[in-house]
KOLNUNU-25070 format. One record per residue (C-alpha): residue number from 1; residue in three letters; x, y, z. Coordinates in pm, 1 decimal. Layout:
% residues N
<r n="NUM" res="ala" x="X" y="Y" z="Z"/>
...
END
This chain:
% residues 341
<r n="1" res="ala" x="7.2" y="-3.4" z="-4.9"/>
<r n="2" res="val" x="261.8" y="244.5" z="91.9"/>
<r n="3" res="leu" x="438.7" y="181.5" z="-245.9"/>
<r n="4" res="ala" x="131.4" y="195.9" z="-447.2"/>
<r n="5" res="ala" x="64.6" y="547.8" z="-270.4"/>
<r n="6" res="ala" x="399.6" y="645.2" z="-354.4"/>
<r n="7" res="val" x="357.0" y="559.8" z="-736.2"/>
<r n="8" res="arg" x="29.2" y="698.8" z="-753.4"/>
<r n="9" res="gly" x="131.0" y="1028.0" z="-624.6"/>
<r n="10" res="val" x="398.0" y="1109.3" z="-910.1"/>
<r n="11" res="leu" x="135.0" y="1028.6" z="-1190.9"/>
<r n="12" res="asp" x="12.0" y="1318.5" z="-1422.8"/>
<r n="13" res="arg" x="-270.7" y="1153.7" z="-1612.3"/>
<r n="14" res="asp" x="-611.7" y="1178.0" z="-1487.8"/>
<r n="15" res="asp" x="-639.8" y="780.1" z="-1519.2"/>
<r n="16" res="asp" x="-672.9" y="522.9" z="-1218.9"/>
<r n="17" res="tyr" x="-456.7" y="286.7" z="-1488.8"/>
<r n="18" res="ala" x="-751.6" y="12.0" z="-1335.9"/>
<r n="19" res="gly" x="-927.3" y="-70.6" z="-1657.6"/>
<r n="20" res="pro" x="-808.7" y="-339.7" z="-1916.7"/>
<r n="21" res="gly" x="-723.1" y="-251.1" z="-2275.7"/>
<r n="22" res="lys" x="-607.0" y="66.2" z="-2436.0"/>
<r n="23" res="pro" x="-684.2" y="413.2" z="-2288.9"/>
<r n="24" res="pro" x="-956.7" y="613.0" z="-2411.5"/>
<r n="25" res="cys" x="-847.4" y="845.6" z="-2705.7"/>
<r n="26" res="asp" x="-952.3" y="973.6" z="-3056.6"/>
<r n="27" res="trp" x="-753.1" y="710.6" z="-3234.9"/>
<r n="28" res="asp" x="-840.2" y="874.1" z="-3564.5"/>
<r n="29" res="asp" x="-653.8" y="1208.4" z="-3441.8"/>
<r n="30" res="pro" x="-267.4" y="1212.4" z="-3506.7"/>
<r n="31" res="ala" x="-233.6" y="1485.3" z="-3249.5"/>
<r n="32" res="ala" x="-428.6" y="1303.5" z="-2985.6"/>
<r n="33" res="arg" x="-236.7" y="973.3" z="-3030.1"/>
<r n="34" res="glu" x="90.3" y="1164.4" z="-2982.2"/>
<r n="35" res="ala" x="-9.8" y="1334.7" z="-2694.2"/>
<r n="36" res="leu" x="-135.6" y="999.5" z="-2523.6"/>
<r n="37" res="val" x="210.0" y="867.2" z="-2590.1"/>
<r n="38" res="asp" x="371.5" y="1146.8" z="-2442.4"/>
<r n="39" res="glu" x="179.3" y="1121.9" z="-2127.9"/>
<r n="40" res="leu" x="202.3" y="775.3" z="-2077.0"/>
<r n="41" res="val" x="580.4" y="751.5" z="-2108.8"/>
<r n="42" res="lys" x="626.9" y="1045.6" z="-1887.3"/>
<r n="43" res="asp" x="402.0" y="874.6" z="-1631.1"/>
<r n="44" res="ala" x="584.2" y="557.3" z="-1652.4"/>
<r n="45" res="leu" x="933.5" y="730.2" z="-1581.1"/>
<r n="46" res="ala" x="783.2" y="880.5" z="-1313.0"/>
<r n="47" res="ala" x="672.0" y="559.6" z="-1176.2"/>
<r n="48" res="leu" x="995.2" y="409.3" z="-1238.5"/>
<r n="49" res="ala" x="1163.8" y="687.8" z="-1063.1"/>
<r n="50" res="ala" x="942.9" y="636.9" z="-770.6"/>
<r n="51" res="val" x="1031.2" y="259.9" z="-700.1"/>
<r n="52" res="asp" x="1404.0" y="336.0" z="-774.7"/>
<r n="53" res="gly" x="1620.0" y="114.4" z="-546.2"/>
<r n="54" res="gln" x="1298.0" y="-68.7" z="-396.6"/>
<r n="55" res="glu" x="1306.2" y="-441.0" z="-406.0"/>
<r n="56" res="leu" x="1003.0" y="-540.5" z="-654.1"/>
<r n="57" res="ala" x="864.3" y="-883.2" z="-671.6"/>
<r n="58" res="gly" x="578.6" y="-1029.0" z="-820.2"/>
<r n="59" res="pro" x="309.7" y="-801.3" z="-1017.7"/>
<r n="60" res="ala" x="504.7" y="-504.9" z="-934.4"/>
<r n="61" res="gly" x="840.2" y="-632.1" z="-1061.3"/>
<r n="62" res="glu" x="682.2" y="-749.7" z="-1399.7"/>
<r n="63" res="ala" x="527.4" y="-400.5" z="-1431.3"/>
<r n="64" res="ala" x="841.3" y="-248.6" z="-1397.4"/>
<r n="65" res="ala" x="1015.7" y="-489.9" z="-1638.6"/>
<r n="66" res="leu" x="705.2" y="-415.5" z="-1887.0"/>
<r n="67" res="ala" x="801.2" y="-46.4" z="-1857.9"/>
<r n="68" res="leu" x="1172.2" y="-91.5" z="-1929.1"/>
<r n="69" res="val" x="1101.8" y="-289.2" z="-2238.6"/>
<r n="70" res="ala" x="807.5" y="-85.8" z="-2370.7"/>
<r n="71" res="gly" x="1043.3" y="226.6" z="-2305.2"/>
<r n="72" res="gln" x="1277.3" y="90.7" z="-2605.3"/>
<r n="73" res="asp" x="1005.6" y="192.0" z="-2866.1"/>
<r n="74" res="val" x="977.9" y="541.8" z="-2763.2"/>
<r n="75" res="glu" x="1243.9" y="831.4" z="-2817.7"/>
<r n="76" res="ala" x="1213.4" y="1213.0" z="-2723.0"/>
<r n="77" res="gly" x="1207.4" y="1460.5" z="-2987.5"/>
<r n="78" res="gly" x="1381.7" y="1808.3" z="-2970.2"/>
<r n="79" res="asp" x="1079.9" y="1976.1" z="-2825.3"/>
<r n="80" res="gly" x="1095.5" y="1728.7" z="-2541.3"/>
<r n="81" res="val" x="786.0" y="1513.7" z="-2657.4"/>
<r n="82" res="phe" x="822.6" y="1146.1" z="-2660.4"/>
<r n="83" res="arg" x="689.9" y="972.2" z="-2968.4"/>
<r n="84" res="ile" x="671.9" y="610.4" z="-3102.8"/>
<r n="85" res="ala" x="1043.6" y="562.3" z="-3262.2"/>
<r n="86" res="arg" x="1035.8" y="475.6" z="-3628.2"/>
<r n="87" res="lys" x="1300.7" y="234.8" z="-3581.0"/>
<r n="88" res="thr" x="1422.5" y="-79.7" z="-3388.0"/>
<r n="89" res="ala" x="1628.5" y="-2.2" z="-3101.1"/>
<r n="90" res="arg" x="1998.5" y="-131.4" z="-3085.1"/>
<r n="91" res="asp" x="2003.2" y="-470.2" z="-2897.9"/>
<r n="92" res="arg" x="1636.3" y="-474.6" z="-2827.2"/>
<r n="93" res="val" x="1526.5" y="-666.4" z="-2515.8"/>
<r n="94" res="ile" x="1198.7" y="-851.6" z="-2634.3"/>
<r n="95" res="ser" x="1067.2" y="-1004.6" z="-2321.9"/>
<r n="96" res="thr" x="1000.4" y="-928.4" z="-1945.0"/>
<r n="97" res="val" x="1070.5" y="-1275.5" z="-1841.4"/>
<r n="98" res="asp" x="1369.5" y="-1355.4" z="-2032.8"/>
<r n="99" res="thr" x="1586.0" y="-1053.5" z="-2087.2"/>
<r n="100" res="gln" x="1844.8" y="-1195.5" z="-2256.1"/>
<r n="101" res="ala" x="1667.1" y="-1297.2" z="-2582.9"/>
<r n="102" res="arg" x="1675.0" y="-1100.3" z="-2862.2"/>
<r n="103" res="his" x="1545.1" y="-1064.7" z="-3221.6"/>
<r n="104" res="gly" x="1740.1" y="-1276.3" z="-3500.2"/>
<r n="105" res="his" x="1730.1" y="-1339.9" z="-3885.1"/>
<r n="106" res="lys" x="1840.3" y="-1589.7" z="-4118.9"/>
<r n="107" res="ser" x="1751.3" y="-1360.3" z="-4419.2"/>
<r n="108" res="arg" x="1519.6" y="-1060.3" z="-4462.2"/>
<r n="109" res="ser" x="1196.3" y="-1283.0" z="-4466.6"/>
<r n="110" res="arg" x="1312.2" y="-1529.8" z="-4213.8"/>
<r n="111" res="arg" x="1305.2" y="-1427.9" z="-3874.9"/>
<r n="112" res="phe" x="1310.5" y="-1569.5" z="-3532.5"/>
<r n="113" res="asp" x="1335.7" y="-1442.6" z="-3172.1"/>
<r n="114" res="gly" x="1562.9" y="-1611.8" z="-2864.7"/>
<r n="115" res="tyr" x="1897.6" y="-1760.5" z="-2917.7"/>
<r n="116" res="lys" x="2118.7" y="-1940.0" z="-3147.2"/>
<r n="117" res="ala" x="2313.4" y="-2288.1" z="-3080.3"/>
<r n="118" res="his" x="2652.6" y="-2330.6" z="-3272.4"/>
<r n="119" res="leu" x="2801.7" y="-2661.8" z="-3318.7"/>
<r n="120" res="ser" x="3159.1" y="-2768.6" z="-3436.0"/>
<r n="121" res="val" x="3128.6" y="-3143.6" z="-3564.2"/>
<r n="122" res="asp" x="3419.5" y="-3408.3" z="-3618.8"/>
<r n="123" res="pro" x="3327.7" y="-3467.4" z="-4001.3"/>
<r n="124" res="asp" x="3468.0" y="-3822.8" z="-3976.5"/>
<r n="125" res="leu" x="3342.1" y="-3950.7" z="-3640.2"/>
<r n="126" res="glu" x="3022.6" y="-3736.3" z="-3684.6"/>
<r n="127" res="leu" x="3052.4" y="-3640.7" z="-3298.8"/>
<r n="128" res="ile" x="2977.8" y="-3295.1" z="-3183.9"/>
<r n="129" res="asp" x="3310.3" y="-3142.3" z="-3044.7"/>
<r n="130" res="glu" x="3168.7" y="-2837.2" z="-2905.5"/>
<r n="131" res="val" x="2835.5" y="-2661.3" z="-2882.6"/>
<r n="132" res="thr" x="2783.1" y="-2294.3" z="-2751.6"/>
<r n="133" res="ala" x="2481.2" y="-2086.1" z="-2718.0"/>
<r n="134" res="ala" x="2434.4" y="-1698.5" z="-2801.5"/>
<r n="135" res="ala" x="2157.9" y="-1434.3" z="-2819.1"/>
<r n="136" res="ala" x="1992.1" y="-1448.9" z="-3146.1"/>
<r n="137" res="asn" x="2113.5" y="-1101.9" z="-3259.2"/>
<r n="138" res="thr" x="2500.8" y="-1216.4" z="-3216.2"/>
<r n="139" res="pro" x="2730.9" y="-1258.3" z="-3511.3"/>
<r n="140" res="asp" x="2815.4" y="-1619.9" z="-3600.1"/>
<r n="141" res="arg" x="3192.0" y="-1508.9" z="-3619.6"/>
<r n="142" res="asp" x="3177.4" y="-1424.7" z="-3235.1"/>
<r n="143" res="ala" x="3115.6" y="-1832.7" z="-3157.2"/>
<r n="144" res="val" x="3426.7" y="-1903.6" z="-3331.5"/>
<r n="145" res="ala" x="3642.7" y="-1898.4" z="-3017.2"/>
<r n="146" res="gly" x="3403.2" y="-2093.7" z="-2817.4"/>
<r n="147" res="leu" x="3362.2" y="-2353.7" z="-3098.5"/>
<r n="148" res="leu" x="3740.1" y="-2420.9" z="-3139.7"/>
<r n="149" res="gly" x="3739.9" y="-2481.3" z="-2758.7"/>
<r n="150" res="glu" x="4097.5" y="-2631.6" z="-2619.9"/>
<r n="151" res="his" x="4243.1" y="-2657.0" z="-2973.8"/>
<r n="152" res="ala" x="4298.8" y="-2275.3" z="-2985.1"/>
<r n="153" res="gly" x="4548.1" y="-2315.5" z="-2708.6"/>
<r n="154" res="ser" x="4704.5" y="-2663.6" z="-2855.3"/>
<r n="155" res="asp" x="5030.2" y="-2686.5" z="-3083.5"/>
<r n="156" res="asp" x="4814.1" y="-2941.4" z="-3299.3"/>
<r n="157" res="lys" x="4541.7" y="-2722.9" z="-3467.1"/>
<r n="158" res="pro" x="4286.1" y="-2882.8" z="-3689.6"/>
<r n="159" res="asp" x="4172.0" y="-2779.5" z="-4027.0"/>
<r n="160" res="val" x="3845.8" y="-2541.7" z="-3965.3"/>
<r n="161" res="val" x="3574.5" y="-2605.0" z="-4211.6"/>
<r n="162" res="gly" x="3271.7" y="-2369.0" z="-4204.0"/>
<r n="163" res="asp" x="3008.8" y="-2196.0" z="-4385.4"/>
<r n="164" res="ser" x="3019.0" y="-1850.0" z="-4489.6"/>
<r n="165" res="ala" x="2873.3" y="-1701.0" z="-4183.3"/>
<r n="166" res="tyr" x="3186.6" y="-1810.4" z="-4021.2"/>
<r n="167" res="gly" x="3403.5" y="-1681.7" z="-4261.1"/>
<r n="168" res="asp" x="3448.8" y="-1323.1" z="-4298.1"/>
<r n="169" res="ala" x="3785.1" y="-1157.1" z="-4360.4"/>
<r n="170" res="ala" x="3851.5" y="-1050.6" z="-4010.1"/>
<r n="171" res="thr" x="3802.4" y="-1402.1" z="-3869.7"/>
<r n="172" res="arg" x="4018.1" y="-1600.6" z="-4153.5"/>
<r n="173" res="ala" x="4293.5" y="-1357.6" z="-4089.4"/>
<r n="174" res="asp" x="4242.8" y="-1417.7" z="-3705.9"/>
<r n="175" res="leu" x="4248.7" y="-1772.7" z="-3724.2"/>
<r n="176" res="gln" x="4518.3" y="-1805.7" z="-3998.3"/>
<r n="177" res="glu" x="4732.5" y="-1615.0" z="-3732.0"/>
<r n="178" res="gln" x="4641.7" y="-1856.6" z="-3461.1"/>
<r n="179" res="gly" x="4784.2" y="-2126.5" z="-3695.1"/>
<r n="180" res="phe" x="4465.1" y="-2264.3" z="-3833.7"/>
<r n="181" res="thr" x="4381.6" y="-2361.4" z="-4194.1"/>
<r n="182" res="val" x="4042.8" y="-2230.5" z="-4297.0"/>
<r n="183" res="thr" x="3812.2" y="-2365.3" z="-4527.6"/>
<r n="184" res="ala" x="3497.4" y="-2182.1" z="-4559.1"/>
<r n="185" res="lys" x="3291.1" y="-1996.1" z="-4854.7"/>
<r n="186" res="cys" x="3393.6" y="-1638.4" z="-4931.6"/>
<r n="187" res="pro" x="3083.6" y="-1482.2" z="-5108.2"/>
<r n="188" res="pro" x="3166.3" y="-1338.4" z="-5440.3"/>
<r n="189" res="ala" x="3125.4" y="-963.3" z="-5478.9"/>
<r n="190" res="arg" x="2803.7" y="-861.7" z="-5661.5"/>
<r n="191" res="asn" x="2681.3" y="-541.1" z="-5795.0"/>
<r n="192" res="ala" x="2307.8" y="-493.3" z="-5674.4"/>
<r n="193" res="ala" x="2238.8" y="-303.5" z="-6001.6"/>
<r n="194" res="gly" x="2392.4" y="-586.9" z="-6238.1"/>
<r n="195" res="arg" x="2674.6" y="-369.8" z="-6303.5"/>
<r n="196" res="tyr" x="3051.3" y="-443.6" z="-6309.7"/>
<r n="197" res="ala" x="3125.5" y="-628.3" z="-5976.3"/>
<r n="198" res="lys" x="3434.7" y="-566.8" z="-5790.7"/>
<r n="199" res="asp" x="3579.5" y="-891.2" z="-5895.0"/>
<r n="200" res="gln" x="3600.3" y="-758.6" z="-6262.3"/>
<r n="201" res="phe" x="3861.6" y="-495.9" z="-6150.1"/>
<r n="202" res="thr" x="4224.4" y="-589.7" z="-6124.7"/>
<r n="203" res="val" x="4323.9" y="-521.1" z="-5752.7"/>
<r n="204" res="asp" x="4712.6" y="-541.1" z="-5729.8"/>
<r n="205" res="leu" x="4797.7" y="-506.9" z="-5370.8"/>
<r n="206" res="asp" x="5174.0" y="-493.7" z="-5443.9"/>
<r n="207" res="ala" x="5143.7" y="-204.5" z="-5665.0"/>
<r n="208" res="gly" x="4872.8" y="-33.1" z="-5432.9"/>
<r n="209" res="thr" x="4666.4" y="6.1" z="-5753.8"/>
<r n="210" res="val" x="4338.7" y="-78.4" z="-5914.6"/>
<r n="211" res="thr" x="4258.9" y="-126.3" z="-6299.0"/>
<r n="212" res="cys" x="3911.4" y="-117.7" z="-6425.5"/>
<r n="213" res="pro" x="3779.4" y="-315.5" z="-6716.5"/>
<r n="214" res="ala" x="3825.0" y="-22.7" z="-6945.4"/>
<r n="215" res="gly" x="4198.3" y="-65.6" z="-6854.7"/>
<r n="216" res="asn" x="4234.9" y="258.1" z="-6687.9"/>
<r n="217" res="thr" x="4455.1" y="234.9" z="-6354.9"/>
<r n="218" res="thr" x="4430.2" y="447.8" z="-6023.7"/>
<r n="219" res="pro" x="4644.0" y="416.8" z="-5682.9"/>
<r n="220" res="ile" x="4467.4" y="299.1" z="-5390.3"/>
<r n="221" res="val" x="4423.7" y="570.6" z="-5134.1"/>
<r n="222" res="ala" x="4419.6" y="478.3" z="-4743.9"/>
<r n="223" res="ala" x="4106.2" y="593.5" z="-4571.0"/>
<r n="224" res="ala" x="3988.5" y="544.7" z="-4215.4"/>
<r n="225" res="arg" x="3838.4" y="214.3" z="-4246.7"/>
<r n="226" res="cys" x="3942.6" y="99.6" z="-4559.8"/>
<r n="227" res="gly" x="4145.9" y="163.5" z="-4883.1"/>
<r n="228" res="arg" x="3951.6" y="344.1" z="-5168.4"/>
<r n="229" res="ala" x="4043.5" y="366.4" z="-5564.6"/>
<r n="230" res="ser" x="3867.7" y="613.9" z="-5769.8"/>
<r n="231" res="phe" x="3801.5" y="629.1" z="-6125.9"/>
<r n="232" res="arg" x="3628.0" y="969.0" z="-6139.2"/>
<r n="233" res="pro" x="3871.2" y="1123.9" z="-6402.7"/>
<r n="234" res="trp" x="3800.0" y="850.1" z="-6642.8"/>
<r n="235" res="cys" x="3415.4" y="807.1" z="-6593.9"/>
<r n="236" res="gly" x="3278.9" y="1086.5" z="-6758.6"/>
<r n="237" res="ala" x="3424.0" y="989.6" z="-7127.7"/>
<r n="238" res="cys" x="3437.3" y="631.0" z="-7052.4"/>
<r n="239" res="pro" x="3229.8" y="419.1" z="-7331.1"/>
<r n="240" res="leu" x="3150.8" y="145.2" z="-7037.5"/>
<r n="241" res="arg" x="3027.8" y="377.8" z="-6802.1"/>
<r n="242" res="thr" x="2648.5" y="271.1" z="-6836.5"/>
<r n="243" res="ala" x="2767.0" y="-90.4" z="-6738.8"/>
<r n="244" res="cys" x="2980.5" y="14.0" z="-6463.5"/>
<r n="245" res="thr" x="2849.0" y="292.4" z="-6257.4"/>
<r n="246" res="ala" x="2534.8" y="535.4" z="-6231.9"/>
<r n="247" res="ser" x="2678.4" y="778.6" z="-6007.1"/>
<r n="248" res="ala" x="2758.2" y="1123.8" z="-6111.8"/>
<r n="249" res="arg" x="3091.8" y="1102.9" z="-5927.7"/>
<r n="250" res="gly" x="3224.3" y="806.8" z="-6105.1"/>
<r n="251" res="arg" x="3281.4" y="446.0" z="-5985.2"/>
<r n="252" res="thr" x="3500.1" y="405.9" z="-5660.6"/>
<r n="253" res="ile" x="3637.4" y="76.1" z="-5555.6"/>
<r n="254" res="ala" x="3670.2" y="4.6" z="-5172.3"/>
<r n="255" res="ile" x="3961.2" y="-202.8" z="-5052.8"/>
<r n="256" res="his" x="3908.7" y="-418.8" z="-4735.9"/>
<r n="257" res="pro" x="4182.4" y="-398.9" z="-4467.0"/>
<r n="258" res="his" x="4205.5" y="-776.5" z="-4532.8"/>
<r n="259" res="glu" x="4190.1" y="-763.7" z="-4905.8"/>
<r n="260" res="ala" x="4463.4" y="-1016.4" z="-4937.2"/>
<r n="261" res="val" x="4266.6" y="-1288.0" z="-4711.9"/>
<r n="262" res="leu" x="3987.6" y="-1233.2" z="-4904.2"/>
<r n="263" res="gln" x="4158.0" y="-1265.3" z="-5260.5"/>
<r n="264" res="ala" x="4328.1" y="-1568.4" z="-5141.2"/>
<r n="265" res="ala" x="3996.8" y="-1735.5" z="-5017.1"/>
<r n="266" res="arg" x="3837.5" y="-1672.3" z="-5342.7"/>
<r n="267" res="ala" x="4115.1" y="-1792.4" z="-5534.3"/>
<r n="268" res="ala" x="4126.2" y="-2104.5" z="-5371.7"/>
<r n="269" res="gln" x="3742.2" y="-2168.1" z="-5379.6"/>
<r n="270" res="arg" x="3806.5" y="-2183.2" z="-5729.5"/>
<r n="271" res="asp" x="4012.6" y="-2509.1" z="-5717.6"/>
<r n="272" res="pro" x="3842.6" y="-2856.3" z="-5740.7"/>
<r n="273" res="ala" x="4077.3" y="-2947.2" z="-5483.1"/>
<r n="274" res="trp" x="3943.7" y="-2726.2" z="-5237.1"/>
<r n="275" res="gln" x="3569.1" y="-2813.6" z="-5335.8"/>
<r n="276" res="glu" x="3570.3" y="-3174.4" z="-5338.3"/>
<r n="277" res="pro" x="3674.2" y="-3197.4" z="-4952.0"/>
<r n="278" res="tyr" x="3422.0" y="-2925.6" z="-4843.3"/>
<r n="279" res="lys" x="3159.7" y="-3099.1" z="-5063.4"/>
<r n="280" res="ala" x="3226.6" y="-3430.5" z="-4873.4"/>
<r n="281" res="asp" x="3235.6" y="-3273.5" z="-4515.4"/>
<r n="282" res="arg" x="2949.9" y="-3079.7" z="-4563.7"/>
<r n="283" res="pro" x="2661.7" y="-3349.5" z="-4562.6"/>
<r n="284" res="gly" x="2781.8" y="-3512.8" z="-4238.1"/>
<r n="285" res="val" x="2777.3" y="-3185.2" z="-4043.2"/>
<r n="286" res="glu" x="2439.2" y="-3113.8" z="-4186.8"/>
<r n="287" res="arg" x="2324.0" y="-3451.3" z="-4092.5"/>
<r n="288" res="lys" x="2439.9" y="-3384.1" z="-3728.8"/>
<r n="289" res="ile" x="2278.6" y="-3032.9" z="-3693.8"/>
<r n="290" res="ser" x="1964.4" y="-3248.1" z="-3831.7"/>
<r n="291" res="his" x="1991.8" y="-3478.1" z="-3547.0"/>
<r n="292" res="phe" x="2051.5" y="-3193.3" z="-3271.7"/>
<r n="293" res="thr" x="1728.9" y="-2995.9" z="-3389.1"/>
<r n="294" res="arg" x="1468.6" y="-3297.1" z="-3413.6"/>
<r n="295" res="arg" x="1142.3" y="-3299.2" z="-3260.7"/>
<r n="296" res="ala" x="1255.4" y="-3556.1" z="-2995.4"/>
<r n="297" res="trp" x="1465.1" y="-3246.8" z="-2849.9"/>
<r n="298" res="ser" x="1175.5" y="-3014.6" z="-2887.5"/>
<r n="299" res="gly" x="1284.8" y="-2912.4" z="-3234.9"/>
<r n="300" res="arg" x="1447.6" y="-2584.9" z="-3275.2"/>
<r n="301" res="lys" x="1221.8" y="-2434.0" z="-2951.3"/>
<r n="302" res="ala" x="1416.3" y="-2359.8" z="-2646.2"/>
<r n="303" res="arg" x="1300.9" y="-2534.0" z="-2344.6"/>
<r n="304" res="thr" x="1456.8" y="-2284.5" z="-2066.9"/>
<r n="305" res="arg" x="1499.0" y="-1921.1" z="-2022.2"/>
<r n="306" res="gly" x="1827.0" y="-1739.1" z="-1986.5"/>
<r n="307" res="leu" x="2133.9" y="-1799.1" z="-2169.7"/>
<r n="308" res="ala" x="2318.8" y="-2009.6" z="-1872.5"/>
<r n="309" res="arg" x="2033.6" y="-2243.3" z="-1897.4"/>
<r n="310" res="ile" x="1991.6" y="-2268.9" z="-2265.7"/>
<r n="311" res="ala" x="2380.9" y="-2336.9" z="-2278.3"/>
<r n="312" res="thr" x="2322.6" y="-2614.3" z="-2035.6"/>
<r n="313" res="asp" x="2061.3" y="-2776.2" z="-2233.3"/>
<r n="314" res="leu" x="2280.2" y="-2775.4" z="-2550.2"/>
<r n="315" res="asp" x="2549.4" y="-2948.6" z="-2356.4"/>
<r n="316" res="thr" x="2286.4" y="-3231.4" z="-2225.7"/>
<r n="317" res="arg" x="2160.5" y="-3271.0" z="-2597.0"/>
<r n="318" res="ala" x="2492.2" y="-3277.5" z="-2762.5"/>
<r n="319" res="gly" x="2591.9" y="-3528.9" z="-2491.4"/>
<r n="320" res="ala" x="2319.5" y="-3767.5" z="-2546.6"/>
<r n="321" res="leu" x="2391.4" y="-3756.0" z="-2933.9"/>
<r n="322" res="asn" x="2733.6" y="-3834.2" z="-2891.0"/>
<r n="323" res="trp" x="2643.6" y="-4142.6" z="-2665.4"/>
<r n="324" res="ala" x="2411.4" y="-4263.4" z="-2933.5"/>
<r n="325" res="arg" x="2685.2" y="-4199.3" z="-3210.2"/>
<r n="326" res="leu" x="2952.7" y="-4389.0" z="-3008.3"/>
<r n="327" res="ala" x="2713.8" y="-4681.4" z="-2962.1"/>
<r n="328" res="val" x="2657.6" y="-4713.9" z="-3357.7"/>
<r n="329" res="leu" x="3022.4" y="-4675.2" z="-3397.7"/>
<r n="330" res="gly" x="3093.0" y="-4998.3" z="-3167.2"/>
<r n="331" res="leu" x="3173.7" y="-4858.1" z="-2849.5"/>
<r n="332" res="his" x="3098.8" y="-5086.2" z="-2565.8"/>
<r n="333" res="his" x="3192.6" y="-5145.1" z="-2207.6"/>
<r n="334" res="asp" x="3346.5" y="-5455.9" z="-2040.8"/>
<r n="335" res="his" x="3597.6" y="-5546.0" z="-1750.8"/>
<r n="336" res="thr" x="3882.5" y="-5316.8" z="-1911.2"/>
<r n="337" res="gly" x="3674.2" y="-5021.1" z="-1929.8"/>
<r n="338" res="cys" x="3541.6" y="-4872.1" z="-2255.2"/>
<r n="339" res="ala" x="3645.0" y="-5038.9" z="-2576.9"/>
<r n="340" res="arg" x="3528.2" y="-5017.6" z="-2950.9"/>
<r n="341" res="arg" x="3432.4" y="-5318.5" z="-3171.5"/>
END
């Protein structure tokens, strides 16, 4: 009762907040909607300030969490009025009961909420080496260190084979510096408008130059994040201009800080000797991922809340699958211990 009175005393709206559903408002009037949002946000901020430092439990704690989550969807304008934000908050909390869950997406049209599971698999034995959990919005490359496990600190480095999500230039460079051999697809350079892609330009890192399809050569100029090669002096009179760029300032090629790593990766994956082992290993790994997500383990649904519990559940799944696989491989127990037939 004391806490309720303290909260009620700081609210400005003439509303007891006891009724279900939306507050009364002329929803067809944009100004009325905007005023309502501003009033609700300011009341919510005042209520949170009133309970700051208090130990909240039950419905009071849930209400405070809900106010914090809803606050991600509004922003204050220059006039001090709160409005619905026309954007998604960075690292947006999506749940009041599982505050570590996040929005994720496989593509623009395929989205999901919660967490990601990352697996590393021995392709010969089809055993799961490591499994890690991460929030759904965590880049896949951030899981690489956890998937390598004890191999990162050992002298015997295994070959690392992965899909393109784990094969960005910075990750490749880091793994190669640690002594790993990386086999992962490097997406080809594309031009969304169908014009000349970057791969059709000759990038000579030793000479520090780039040559365009028309035969013009320009130096690479260092920039804050990456180098740049501008063909502006030639683009105006170039007969290939329409097939190259629509920019009035001419074509500019960006040079990645790890451009040498990307060039080597794209050249290697065109070699049949690279493609054959990659195609041979991939089906076994995909099959193990399918086993991991099968319906007997709740499919792709998380069975717990919180990153720590999710990770424990993933370890349990991986252990059970490995025991089943070891039985298929002929592992048995006798008076001498575990042995393989």
